Residue, then its C-alpha position, 0 to 999 in steps of 0.5 A: m397296012s396295020g391291023y387297025s380296026d374301027k371297032s373296039p374289042s369290047r364292041e366286037l365281044g358285044d357283037a359276038k354275043a348278040r350274034r350268038k344270042l340270035l343264033d340260039q334263039r333261032r335254034m330254039e324256035y327250030r327245035r320247038a317247031i320240030e318237037s311240036y310237029a313230032e307231038q302232033r304226029q304222035l297224037q294223030h297216030e294215037l287217035v287213028d285207033y279211036p275215030e269216034l274221038i276225032a268225030a266227037n272233037y269235030l262236032d264239039m268244035s263245030r258247035s262252039l264255032q256256030p254262035r260266033l258265025a251266027q253273030a258275024v253274019p248279019n241277018s238278011a231279012 
């Protein structure tokens, strides 16, 4: 059997580029996830020394969510 292929050389190169691009995208997503995780851990480690900041941040978040929750829940009168 001869080395005949249905794919032309230019199509094979295009497929290889597409595969390489997809692989690069996956690697970058994985790398960003690792960096994000490392940043979150570092921030948590730094905030452990300041528990009042954690409490203040929690209060700010709960206050900012209250108007949204009040609008979402219909009055039952």
